[in-house]
LUMGU-818767 format. One record per residue (C-alpha): residue number from 1; residue in three letters; x negated, y, z. Coordinates in nm, 2 decimals. Layout:
R     i    aa        u        v        w
R   NUM   ALA        X        Y        Z
...
This chain:
R     i    aa        u        v        w
R     1   UNK     0.00    -0.01     0.00
R     2   UNK    -0.27     0.24     0.09
R     3   UNK    -0.47     0.18    -0.23
R     4   UNK    -0.15     0.22    -0.45
R     5   UNK    -0.09     0.55    -0.26
R     6   UNK    -0.44     0.67    -0.32
R     7   UNK    -0.41     0.58    -0.69
R     8   UNK    -0.10     0.82    -0.72
R     9   UNK    -0.29     1.09    -0.56
R    10   UNK    -0.58     1.06    -0.78
R    11   UNK    -0.36     1.06    -1.08
R    12   UNK    -0.17     1.38    -0.94
R    13   UNK    -0.51     1.55    -0.88
R    14   UNK    -0.63     1.47    -1.22
R    15   UNK    -0.30     1.60    -1.39
R    16   UNK    -0.34     1.91    -1.20
R    17   UNK    -0.70     1.96    -1.29
R    18   UNK    -0.59     1.90    -1.65
R    19   UNK    -0.32     2.16    -1.64
R    20   UNK    -0.56     2.42    -1.46
R    21   UNK    -0.82     2.35    -1.71
R    22   UNK    -0.59     2.42    -1.98
R    23   UNK    -0.50     2.74    -1.81
R    24   UNK    -0.85     2.86    -1.77
R    25   UNK    -0.91     2.77    -2.15
R    26   UNK    -0.60     2.97    -2.26
R    27   UNK    -0.73     3.26    -2.04
R    28   UNK    -1.07     3.25    -2.16
R    29   UNK    -0.97     3.27    -2.53
R    30   UNK    -1.14     3.54    -2.74
R    31   UNK    -0.93     3.86    -2.77
R    32   UNK    -0.77     3.95    -3.10
R    33   UNK    -1.00     4.16    -3.35
R    34   UNK    -0.92     4.54    -3.34
R    35   UNK    -0.91     4.71    -3.65
R    36   UNK    -1.22     4.90    -3.75
R    37   UNK    -1.06     5.12    -4.01
R    38   UNK    -1.11     5.51    -3.96
R    39   UNK    -0.79     5.70    -3.97
R    40   UNK    -0.97     5.98    -4.14
R    41   UNK    -1.11     5.74    -4.40
R    42   UNK    -0.76     5.63    -4.47
R    43   UNK    -0.63     6.00    -4.51
R    44   UNK    -0.90     6.06    -4.74
R    45   UNK    -0.82     5.75    -4.95
R    46   UNK    -0.46     5.88    -4.96
R    47   UNK    -0.54     6.21    -5.10
R    48   UNK    -0.79     6.06    -5.35
R    49   UNK    -0.51     5.86    -5.48
R    50   UNK    -0.29     6.15    -5.50
R    51   UNK    -0.54     6.35    -5.68
R    52   UNK    -0.61     6.07    -5.94
R    53   UNK    -0.24     6.06    -6.01
R    54   UNK    -0.22     6.44    -6.05
R    55   UNK    -0.52     6.43    -6.29
R    56   UNK    -0.36     6.17    -6.50
R    57   UNK    -0.04     6.37    -6.52
R    58   UNK    -0.24     6.68    -6.62
R    59   UNK    -0.42     6.50    -6.88
R    60   UNK    -0.08     6.36    -7.02
R    61   UNK     0.06     6.71    -7.01
R    62   UNK    -0.24     6.86    -7.19
R    63   UNK    -0.23     6.60    -7.47
R    64   UNK     0.16     6.66    -7.51
R    65   UNK     0.10     7.03    -7.53
R    66   UNK    -0.18     6.99    -7.80
R    67   UNK     0.05     6.77    -8.00
R    68   UNK     0.32     7.03    -7.96
R    69   UNK     0.08     7.30    -8.09
R    70   UNK    -0.01     7.09    -8.38
R    71   UNK     0.35     7.00    -8.47
R    72   UNK     0.47     7.37    -8.45
R    73   UNK     0.18     7.49    -8.67
R    74   UNK     0.26     7.24    -8.94
R    75   UNK     0.63     7.30    -8.92
R    76   UNK     0.55     7.69    -8.95
R    77   UNK     0.32     7.63    -9.26
R    78   UNK     0.59     7.42    -9.42
R    79   UNK     0.85     7.70    -9.35
R    80   UNK     0.64     7.96    -9.51
R    81   UNK     0.55     7.75    -9.80
R    82   UNK     0.93     7.67    -9.85
R    83   UNK     1.02     8.04    -9.82
R    84   UNK     0.78     8.12   -10.08
R    85   UNK     0.89     7.85   -10.31
R    86   UNK     1.26     7.97   -10.28
R    87   UNK     1.17     8.32   -10.34
R    88   UNK     0.95     8.22   -10.66
R    89   UNK     1.26     8.02   -10.78
R    90   UNK     1.48     8.33   -10.76
R    91   UNK     1.23     8.52   -10.97
R    92   UNK     1.21     8.25   -11.25
R    93   UNK     1.52     8.39   -11.45
R    94   UNK     1.38     8.73   -11.44
R    95   UNK     1.05     8.61   -11.57
R    96   UNK     1.25     8.42   -11.86
R    97   UNK     1.43     8.74   -11.93
R    98   UNK     1.09     8.92   -11.96
R    99   UNK     0.95     8.65   -12.21
R   100   UNK     1.27     8.68   -12.41
R   101   UNK     1.24     9.06   -12.44
R   102   UNK     0.87     9.04   -12.54
R   103   UNK     0.94     8.76   -12.80
R   104   UNK     1.24     8.96   -12.95
R   105   UNK     1.11     9.31   -12.90
R   106   UNK     0.88     9.29   -13.20
R   107   UNK     1.17     9.20   -13.43
R   108   UNK     1.34     9.53   -13.32
R   109   UNK     1.28     9.84   -13.47
R   110   UNK     1.51    10.05   -13.26
R   111   UNK     1.33    10.16   -12.95
R   112   UNK     1.65    10.23   -12.78
R   113   UNK     1.76     9.87   -12.82
R   114   UNK     1.43     9.75   -12.65
R   115   UNK     1.46    10.00   -12.38
R   116   UNK     1.82     9.86   -12.30
R   117   UNK     1.69     9.51   -12.30
R   118   UNK     1.41     9.62   -12.04
R   119   UNK     1.68     9.80   -11.84
R   120   UNK     1.89     9.48   -11.82
R   121   UNK     1.59     9.27   -11.70
R   122   UNK     1.50     9.55   -11.46
R   123   UNK     1.83     9.54   -11.31
R   124   UNK     1.84     9.18   -11.28
R   125   UNK     1.50     9.17   -11.09
R   126   UNK     1.61     9.46   -10.87
R   127   UNK     1.93     9.25   -10.77
R   128   UNK     1.71     8.94   -10.70
R   129   UNK     1.49     9.17   -10.46
R   130   UNK     1.79     9.34   -10.31
R   131   UNK     1.95     8.99   -10.23
R   132   UNK     1.62     8.91   -10.05
R   133   UNK     1.66     9.23    -9.83
R   134   UNK     1.44     9.46   -10.02
R   135   UNK     1.59     9.81   -10.05
R   136   UNK     1.45    10.13   -10.20
R   137   UNK     1.38    10.43    -9.97
R   138   UNK     1.59    10.72   -10.09
R   139   UNK     1.42    11.05   -10.13
R   140   UNK     1.58    11.38   -10.18
R   141   UNK     1.42    11.71   -10.20
R   142   UNK     1.42    11.89    -9.88
R   143   UNK     1.45    11.59    -9.66
R   144   UNK     1.22    11.59    -9.36
R   145   UNK     0.88    11.41    -9.40
R   146   UNK     0.89    11.07    -9.20
R   147   UNK     0.54    10.91    -9.15
R   148   UNK     0.70    10.57    -9.10
R   149   UNK     0.88    10.59    -9.43
R   150   UNK     0.67    10.85    -9.64
R   151   UNK     0.31    10.88    -9.74
R   152   UNK     0.19    11.24    -9.82
R   153   UNK    -0.04    11.25   -10.12
R   154   UNK    -0.05    11.63   -10.18
R   155   UNK     0.10    11.94   -10.06
R   156   UNK     0.27    12.23   -10.26
R   157   UNK     0.36    12.57   -10.18
R   158   UNK     0.72    12.64   -10.19
R   159   UNK     0.92    12.96   -10.12
R   160   UNK     1.26    12.74   -10.11
R   161   UNK     1.19    12.44    -9.90
R   162   UNK     1.07    12.47    -9.55
R   163   UNK     0.73    12.32    -9.47
R   164   UNK     0.68    11.95    -9.38
R   165   UNK     0.98    11.87    -9.61
R   166   UNK     0.96    11.67    -9.92
R   167   UNK     0.92    11.85   -10.26
R   168   UNK     0.92    11.54   -10.49
R   169   UNK     0.87    11.18   -10.51
R   170   UNK     0.56    11.04   -10.67
R   171   UNK     0.59    10.68   -10.64
R   172   UNK     0.90    10.48   -10.49
R   173   UNK     0.88    10.31   -10.16
R   174   UNK     1.06     9.99   -10.03
R   175   UNK     1.19     9.86    -9.71
R   176   UNK     1.25     9.50    -9.64
R   177   UNK     1.47     9.39    -9.34
R   178   UNK     1.44     9.75    -9.20
R   179   UNK     1.07     9.74    -9.20
R   180   UNK     0.86     9.95    -9.44
R   181   UNK     0.71     9.72    -9.71
R   182   UNK     0.55    10.04    -9.88
R   183   UNK     0.59    10.40    -9.79
R   184   UNK     0.72    10.63   -10.04
R   185   UNK     0.45    10.86   -10.20
R   186   UNK     0.56    11.20   -10.20
R   187   UNK     0.45    11.57   -10.23
R   188   UNK     0.50    11.78    -9.90
R   189   UNK     0.58    12.14    -9.90
R   190   UNK     0.40    12.40    -9.71
R   191   UNK     0.45    12.78    -9.66
R   192   UNK     0.30    12.99    -9.94
R   193   UNK    -0.03    13.19    -9.84
R   194   UNK     0.06    13.56    -9.83
R   195   UNK    -0.21    13.78    -9.99
R   196   UNK    -0.43    13.99    -9.75
R   197   UNK    -0.34    14.35    -9.74
R   198   UNK    -0.64    14.59    -9.77
R   199   UNK    -0.60    14.95    -9.62
R   200   UNK    -0.66    15.24    -9.86
R   201   UNK    -0.90    15.50    -9.72
R   202   UNK    -0.74    15.82    -9.59
R   203   UNK    -0.85    16.15    -9.76
R   204   UNK    -1.13    16.25    -9.52
R   205   UNK    -1.26    15.88    -9.50
R   206   UNK    -1.28    15.90    -9.89
R   207   UNK    -1.46    16.23    -9.89
R   208   UNK    -1.72    16.10    -9.62
R   209   UNK    -1.76    15.79    -9.85
R   210   UNK    -1.81    15.99   -10.16
R   211   UNK    -2.05    16.22    -9.99
R   212   UNK    -2.25    15.93    -9.86
R   213   UNK    -2.26    15.80   -10.21
């Protein structure tokens, strides 16, 4: 009985020692590793990533803008070229009329008939230009001189017209879409120069001059 009792006690002590050893081994386990990442380094990495994203976006925007500039330049060039072609196409009938007039003008001995044909061609050409927005600058003698519409080639003395007014037109001027295409070349009035009056010497002065002579 005593031996059996001692065996039970030994088993109990052995079991307690195993449990206590397990507890000690659990308590003596190595601690979990702590992250060594620096918060400042993490912040720098985040800002670098944002900078890289913004840089890539700026590159894409710059490339898109360059493509837009090239596309706009091509479109503008094509528009200008198309406008010129359309305007030249409008002038072709007038050019045909000039060819016809030059061809038939040799056959006519009547100068008046030739002039009438030229007048028809001129009116046709002027109508085409007017349809494109071209207008002739109207000039009337005595109208004020306007530097934005007129070009003074000479001055003339006038006792009728006030100074800085137009006396006559020397070459036609034209405007297109309310902008001066070529100013009208005109002659501008100026006040006449009055002759200088010389005073006649009095009788006494005349005698002195005669005695000196």
